[in-house]
Phi, psi and omega in degrees: 000125185272150183258141176296137177289146179295135176299145181299131184293142177270129182292146179285169181298318178294321173301322181289321177300314181304317182292318174304308180297319174306316182288323180295319178294325178290323180294321178297317183294315178297322180293321176299318183290326177292328175293322180290328183275329179287151175277110184280343178085171185287158175300140181295156181296336176302324176292327176295315180294325179298321184291317183295315181297321179299313179307312183298318176296321183293321179296316174301320177298316182289329175293320175299315179298317178303312185297317180292328177286323181290323187256023190299319180299314176303312181302311183298320179296319179291328178288321177299319178298321181295316182296315181292328179291327176296320180295321181289325186271324187212070185302330180290327177269005186249168175290149180302146182299325181296340183260000185302305181304314178294319184290321182291336179266338184268310185307310183297320180295322177299313183295320182292321177296320179298328177296311180295314185297317179296322174294321184292330178284318189290320184302310177293332176290318178295312182293333184281347176296314182275324184294315185252005176059042197255121173280332176295319178298323179294323181296315181294324181294309179303324176296313183293320181295315180302317177305316179293322181294330177289327184281336187298309181300323176297314178298319175301321181290322182276332188257323193237352184270060180222150176303329188282348187254135179301131176296347181294335182285334171297314177306312180300316181298317183285332172295315172305314177307304182304315186292316176292324178294323175292321175304312179294324179294328180287333176285348178263002182296162186300318187299322178292315181296325177286332178282325178288153177292152181295141173297139181286131179235133182263111181275134182303329179297331177297322180285332187259356188301321185268354179270345173291000000 
């Protein structure tokens, strides 16, 4: 008399999840190996153009920073006068009188330091796009450039928009704005998108394939 065979055990939900994740990890490892063995070709010329444009923007930014440091006292005094004038004309919308000295001496320094810090962040990210064939570095670089572009109009107003400051510095700052904007746009060109690896996307069907 034959005994009925035990039914095949049904994997638990946790076991199915573990199997799915193992398959995804194996697929990523295989894709990474294929990427290393395939010839991705040289970086597109758009990245070279982006670097040249960034260098021009960085030079303009360093000129602004150097001028600001040399004339820091003049800029602080001009900002203090603007704040005091604002208190006299519209005290409700102006900074408190007790903070005028601290604001006028602190804001210019913060803006000048921000110029150097953002440039120091942008350079390794831009060079890493081509060196490491990295789409993530491109995204971080564009983000850093956009942040600097947002700061430039504020910096022009706080640092250079005074009769005591040469109007040439405002022109230099807008040149910096244009060059950095073009640099970021060149990294987004179609040739760069095609050269960079495709972004990894986790499809929901991969997680549910075994549960169906």
